[in-house]
N, C-alpha and C positions, 0 to 999 in steps of 0.2 A: 503494498498499500503504498503510494507517494505521500511524503510528509512536505507540507506547505511552512513559510515564514513571510512575513507582512514586513514588507520592504517601502521605504518610500525616500521621493526626492522633495524638498521645502523650499519652495523661494516664499518671496512676501507676496508675489500674486496669486501663484497657484502650487497647490499642493496633489504630487503623483502618487500615488501612492501601487500595488502592484502584491501578487504572490511569486515567492520565491520558490522551487522546488529545492530544496535541503540537498538533494544526493548530485544534481546535475546543474545546478545556479539556474536554471533553464525562468525566466520570469514573462508571465501570464498575467491575466486579467488585469490590465493596466488600467486605472481609473485618473481621469484628473479631475480637482474640486478648483471651487473659486476659493481661497482664502476670506475674502469679504462674507462668506455665506455662512461660517461657522464661527461659535466663541473660542475655540480652543482646536490645540492638534489634537487630543486628546477623541472631542465631538465630532472631529473627520474622518479618525479611527474609527471610534466605535459605527460610525454610519457605516463604513466601506465590509468594515465587519459582518455588520449585520446582515450583506449580500450574499457572504463567500458561508457554503456549508463545510469547508473544514474546520478542523477546531486547530486556533491557531494560538501555540503557546510562545514563538519567539518572533523579536522583532529587529529589524534594524533601522532606522531612521537619519536621512542627511540632510542638515539645513542649510542652508548661509548665512552662520553665523560663527562669532568664534564658538568653540566648545572647553572651559576650561574645570568642569567638575559638572555636580551634580544638578545646580539650578541652571537657566537655559533658558535666554532674550534673543528672541530673534531681533537683526537688526534693521530689517524694512518690513516689521508688522509688530503688531503691539501684543504675541503670544507669546507668555515667559510660563514657565514651568519646571517642576522637580521631576528629573528623570524616575526616581525612585518608585514613587508616590503614583506616578502613571504607571509604571511599571504596576504594581499591586492593584488599583484602580481597573487593570486590564485584565488582570489573574493571568500577566505576563512569566513565564517563568525567564525569559532571556529579554531584553531591551535594550538596547546601545542605541546613544545618539552620537553621531559623528558630523562632522564639518562639509559641506558638499565636496569641498575637491579633495579631501581626504577617499570618500567616494567614489570621486572619477581616475584618482588613482589606483588603486582599489580594482576598477573595472578593468585593468590593461592587461592582467594577466587573461582573463576571461576572454581579449577580443579575438576575433577571428581573423585568418586576410581580407575579409569582405567586406571588415568593419573598418577597414584602414585605409589611408592613401600614402607614400611614401616619396619624400624628395631629398633627392639624394641620400650622399652617404653609402653604406655597404651592410653587410647582415649584423642584426644586434645582434652581442656578447648573452649568451646563455645566464641569469641570473647577477648580471651586474645591474649598478644603479641606472634608477629610469629616474625622468624628468618630466615635468607634465604643465602647464602653462596654457590658459585659456582667458581670453579677452570677449566680455561680455558687458555685463551693466558697468563690473568693474574687474579687474583683472586678480586671475587664479591661480595660486602654482603652492608647487607639490612634488616631495622625493620620493622613490619606492625602492627601499633597497630590499633584497635577499638576505634573509638571517637564521639559518640553522631548517628548512624548509618552510619556513614559513616569510611571507612577504609585509613587510611592515613600514606604513606609510608615515611621512612626516611634512607632515602641515608644516604653514606657515604664513606670514603675509609676505612674500617677496614682493606682493605686486608693486608696495609705498618705498619698492627702495629708488636710490636716487636716479634719473632719467641720465641716461650717461649720453652725451651725443660726441660722435668721431667724426663729423664732418664738417666744413665752413656754414651752411646750410643748416645742418643740424645746430651748430652754436645759433644760429639766429635766431629758428624757433626756442628753441631754451632762453636765450635774454629776453624774448618776447613774454615768453611764460611766466619767467620769473618775476616780471615787474606788475604783472599779475595775481602773482598766486603766491608769490614767495617760494617755498619748497613746492619741487617740480618732480613730482615722484614718477616712475612709470607706466603707472596708471592713470595718471593725464595725460598722456598719449596712446596707453597700449589698451584703449575700451571703446565705450561707444560713443561717447563725451570726449575721448580723447580725439577721435579723427574731427569733431569738432573744431579742439582744441590744437591742433596740426593747420588746419584750411585758416581761422581765424588770425593764427603765427603768421602764415605764408603771405596774406594779403596785407596786415598790419605791418610787418617786416620791410616791404613797399610803398608803406605811409600810404596807402587805400587803407577805405573802411569795410571790411565783413559784413557781409548780408547775417541775418538770422536763421540759420539753417538747423538744422537736425541731423542727425545720424545717419538717418537714410537719405537725406537729401544731395550730403557730401557723396556718398556710396553710387548713387541713382547718377545725379551729374557725371560723377567720372567716368561711369563703366558707360555711359551715353557719349561722352567725347565732348558735353554742351558746356564745361566748365574746367578752363588749364588750373585755376589753383585747387577745384576740388579733385582734378587729376596725381597734381603735386602729390596732398596732399594722403592719400590714397597709398601712392608710390612710397609718400615716405613712411605710412604705415605700417608696411608692410617690410622694407628695410628695419627700423626698428625692432620688429616684432622679430626679424632675423636675431640680430645685436643681442636681444635678448634669451633670445633660445641659446645662442650659442654661447652666454656668460653663464647661462643652467648648467649646461653641459661641462664648461670650466671646474663649477663647485664641488660638483660631486662626480667627475669623472663620470656620465652617462651613457657609457657605451653601451647598455641595455636599448637606449635611444630616449630621444624628446618626443612629447606628446603632446599635439597642439588638440585643447577642445574647446569648448567657447561656442558664439552661435555666429559668430561675426563673419570667421574667414569662409565657411561654405555659401555664404551671401553671393563672394565674388573671387571664385574656384579660379575660373580661366585665369582672370587679371592676377591673381594670388602666383599661377604656376609660372608664369612670365616675367613676374615681379625678380626685384635686388633680393628677395630674404633668401634663399640659400649663400646667394656673393658674401652677405652681411653674414651670415652664422657662422659662416668658417672665416671673415676678417677679422683675425683675431693676432696677427702681425707672428710674431717667434712662437705663437703654440698654433698656429696654421692645421697644419700636420695632424694636431694632436685631436684637433673635432673633423678635420674632411672626412674619418671613419664613422663617425656617428651618425648613425639614419636619425632625422624625422620625419613622422607620421601626422596626420591630420585625422582624426577620431573622426569615423563617418556612423558609427552607432548613435542611433536614436535616444536610446535612454541608458545612458552611458552611467549615469549617479543611480539609478536603480540596481543594474546590472555590477558596479560596485556596492552598495550596499546588501547586496544579496553575498558577494564572495567576502565582506567583514566579516559577512554573520557566520558564515559557511567555517568560514577559519577557527572563526570563535569556537564553533560547536566542532574543532575538530579535522575538518576534513583539509588537505593535501592540495592548493590550488595548482 
């Protein structure tokens, strides 16, 4: 008889819940709920479980906020709860609450060849460290290391490290953004609003007045060829993404690969493939040869958060991924 566990991927707007086959890791019965329709995470979980015939006793929920202890407060929503109390209320034997990028990183050992696209480099080295980062609303970062037959995710706030320009054009971008923002983190450039920041900085560095654009406006105009400033912004975005990914590779010697997650890059995949991303990834001076062999992948699986939450829980329950 198949044993199922509850898995979830919760953001400020939506909560995605599903069942995970504890033996195989397969995800099924995916449902998406608006967080505005429920007073708490426990309420939406109860609503979902009421529609399932299986007796669920284990769960793992990935949430887009720092997880530092039993008490969890969401960053972009007003839900807050005690993990221990919710576990007791639901009658679960095991309930894990993990960071959303911890879940994305834990999905990587579960990905099939059709779940990713490779951008340069050679074959990944088995059981070597892995980096994953993703531009979306913000810039998420995690590393994954293999220790004694287990994968260990190393989450952090790597998206908030300093933006590090490496060309005259990027220097000008930093100068404009520093005047506006003070500290300029990588996230200020590598995110949805980061794309807008790049566009505005390009225009302002030329002593012109930028339009009030949204991220999708910049990418759409760039792809349509209607706006040279937007096209420059999107090109710079790809280059900065490459530089940042190469820095992650250097940090931990990620010969297991560097993975790109998040919803932005798939929207302009052809542009990205032809961009300066890979050249920037390898542009590490004396350490160019060091990073040249490291493969970069774009995650194309549609639910890496759910897949990774299931993998985290299965490993906790004794499975070898």
